[in-house]
C-alpha positions as CSV (number, residue, x, y, z in Angstrom):
1,M,0.0,0.0,0.0
2,K,1.4,3.4,-1.0
3,M,1.7,6.1,1.7
4,W,0.7,9.7,1.0
5,N,3.1,12.5,1.7
6,K,2.2,16.2,2.2
7,I,4.5,19.1,1.7
8,Y,3.6,22.6,2.9
9,F,4.6,25.6,0.8
10,N,3.9,29.3,0.2
11,K,1.4,30.5,-2.4
12,Q,4.2,32.8,-3.8
13,S,5.9,29.7,-5.1
14,I,3.2,29.2,-7.7
15,K,4.4,30.3,-11.1
16,K,1.3,29.4,-13.2
17,E,-2.0,27.6,-12.8
18,T,-4.3,25.8,-15.2
19,D,-7.6,23.9,-14.5
20,T,-5.7,20.6,-14.2
21,A,-2.1,21.5,-13.0
22,I,-0.1,24.0,-11.0
23,L,3.5,25.0,-11.8
24,I,5.4,25.2,-8.5
25,N,8.8,26.8,-8.1
26,M,11.4,25.0,-6.1
27,P,12.6,26.9,-3.0
28,S,15.2,29.5,-3.7
29,K,17.4,28.2,-0.9
30,S,17.6,24.7,-2.4
31,D,20.0,23.0,-4.8
32,Y,17.3,23.3,-7.4
33,A,16.5,27.1,-7.0
34,N,15.9,27.8,-10.7
35,Y,13.7,24.7,-11.3
36,S,9.9,24.3,-11.2
37,F,7.6,21.4,-11.7
38,W,4.0,20.8,-12.7
39,H,1.7,19.1,-10.1
40,P,-1.9,17.9,-10.5
41,A,-4.2,20.7,-9.2
42,K,-6.4,18.2,-7.4
43,L,-3.4,17.4,-5.1
44,V,-2.7,21.0,-4.2
45,R,-4.8,22.4,-1.3
46,E,-5.2,25.6,0.6
47,E,-4.1,25.1,4.3
48,G,-4.8,28.5,5.9
49,G,-2.7,31.5,6.6
50,K,-5.3,33.7,4.8
51,G,-4.7,31.6,1.6
52,Y,-0.9,31.8,1.6
53,F,-0.3,28.4,3.1
54,L,-0.7,25.6,0.6
55,S,0.2,21.9,0.4
56,F,0.9,19.4,-2.3
57,S,0.4,15.7,-1.8
58,F,2.0,12.7,-3.5
59,T,2.4,9.0,-3.0
60,D,5.6,7.1,-2.2
61,G,7.5,6.5,-5.4
62,W,6.3,9.6,-7.1
63,T,8.7,11.0,-9.7
64,F,8.9,14.8,-10.2
65,K,10.0,16.3,-13.5
66,L,12.0,19.5,-12.6
67,K,12.5,22.0,-15.5
68,T,14.3,25.2,-16.3
69,K,14.1,26.9,-19.7
70,T,17.0,24.8,-20.9
71,R,17.2,21.7,-18.6
72,E,15.0,18.9,-17.4
73,L,15.6,16.2,-14.8
74,N,13.6,13.6,-13.0
75,V,14.0,13.4,-9.3
76,N,12.4,11.2,-6.6
77,Q,10.4,12.3,-3.5
78,D,13.5,12.4,-1.3
79,V,14.9,15.3,-3.3
80,I,11.6,17.2,-3.1
81,I,11.2,16.6,0.7
82,K,14.8,17.8,1.4
83,A,14.4,20.9,-0.9
84,F,11.2,21.9,0.8
85,E,12.3,20.9,4.3
86,S,12.7,24.4,5.9
87,V,9.7,25.9,4.1
88,H,7.6,22.9,5.1
89,E,8.6,23.1,8.8
90,E,8.0,26.9,9.0
91,I,4.5,26.7,7.3
92,S,3.4,23.5,9.1
93,S,3.9,25.2,12.5
94,G,1.9,28.2,11.1
95,V,-0.9,26.0,9.9
96,K,-1.2,24.4,13.3
97,K,-1.5,27.8,14.9
98,D,-4.0,29.0,12.3
99,R,-6.5,26.2,13.0
């Protein structure tokens, strides 16, 4: 059985939105600062903070396709979890206070 993971992030990290997907920028303080990735819109949720706190969910084994204008690479969930670690911790504590 696959486990679900949830990463908290700030709404300012959204680069573009369509009806079906959201383009999320990687954190500027990560090794992948200039990269972004598309994520299904139905797996992105508002978590509070007057609409600024969001989360995206994914199952174990999910592969993320990171892109810049000239490069593309596939990374696993561990890379994403590590890159969003400080943002996730900061926002998750804010989400708990908000509720």
